[in-house]
N, C-alpha and C positions, 0 to 999 in steps of 0.2 A: 477475349482475354484468356491466355493460356493458364492452366493450373496443373501442377504436378504434385502427386501424393506418393511418398515413399512408404515402404513397409518391408518387414523381414529382418530388421535388426534384432539384437538380443545379446545374451551373454554366453560365451563359449570358452572352453579351455584351449590353450595353445595346441595347434595342430588340427583344430576343428574347422568346420565349414559353415558358411551362411550364404543364403541367396537373397539379395536385395531386389526389390521390385520398385518401379516408378511408373505409376499409371498417369497418363497424360490426357487432359481434356482441353479442348480449344487449341490444341497444337497437334499436328500430325507427326508421328514418329518416323514416317517414311520420308520426310524431307528435313533439311536443315541439319543441325548439329545437336547431339545430346551427349551429356557427360555426367560423370560422378566426381564429386569433390568430397573431401573430408577435412575435419578440423578437430585436432586433439586439444585437450585443455592447455591453455597457455601458449598455444602455437597458432600460426597463421593458417588460413584455409589453403589446402593444396589440391591440385587436380590429380585424380587417380587414373581415370580412363575416359576416352571419348569414342564416339562413333559418328562419322560423317565424312563429307567430302573434303579432302585436304588439298586438292588442286583442281583446276577447271575441268580436266578430263578424267578425274579420278573417280573411283567407286564411291557411291553414296554411303556405302557401309564400311568404309575403311575404319580401322580402329587403331588406337594407340594407348600406351600405358606408361606410367612412370616406372623407372627402373626397379624400385623396391617391390613392385607387385607383379612384374613380368614372370610368367610361368606359373603364377598362383591364382591370379584373378582373370576372369573372362567376362567381357562386356558383350551383351547381345540384345536383340530386340525382337518383339513380335508385333509387326505392323498391324496385323488383324486385330490385336488387342490394344494397340496403341500403348504398348508397355515396354519399358527399358529394364534390363536386368543387369545385375552384377553378381556373378558366381565367385565366391571367395573361398579358396581352399588353403590349407596349411597356414591358418591364421596364427599370428604371433602378437604379443602384447603391444608392439609398436603399431599395429593396425587399429588400435582402440581409438575411437573418436565418433563424432557425429558425421554421418554420411548424408550428403545432399545430392539430389538430382538437379541438373540444370539443362536448359534447352534454349535454342534461339535459331534464327535463320542465317546467322552470320557465316561468313566464308573467309578464310579457310577454317575448318573445324580444328580446334586446338584447345589445350588446357590452360586457358587464360580466363580467369573469373570475370573480368570486365567485359568479355565478349558476350556474356549471357544476361538476358533480361528476365528470364523465367526461372524461378527457383522453387523447390519444394521446401517443406518445413523441417526436413531431416529425420533420420532414424538412427538411434544410438547403437553402436557396436562396441562391446566390451570383451576383450580377450584377456583371460587370466593365465598366469604362468603355472 
């Protein structure tokens, strides 16, 4: 049974940075699809970034982002540590929310929450203006 544990959340001022980590056990970060989702108060959960294969011949480490974080957030992973990361720079108050790590072996890798069966408990990110 896969288990995901997020860390690295916190409170920062606008323009600041945070690095989220997601440690996986019972699931190999070198295969399948891993992603970050977030949920702001009163809003639906939305996908933020993913890393995985998007087509049958594609790179296992292909990545994608929602438009609002492109150029500011970077998803990466360390397969030796079985850990997924999300580097978040130039944070703004709209980035506030609970951030969740998700994983599965589904294909193609994409930001659709129903594709993922493994979820972490979340880590809170709060950005003040």
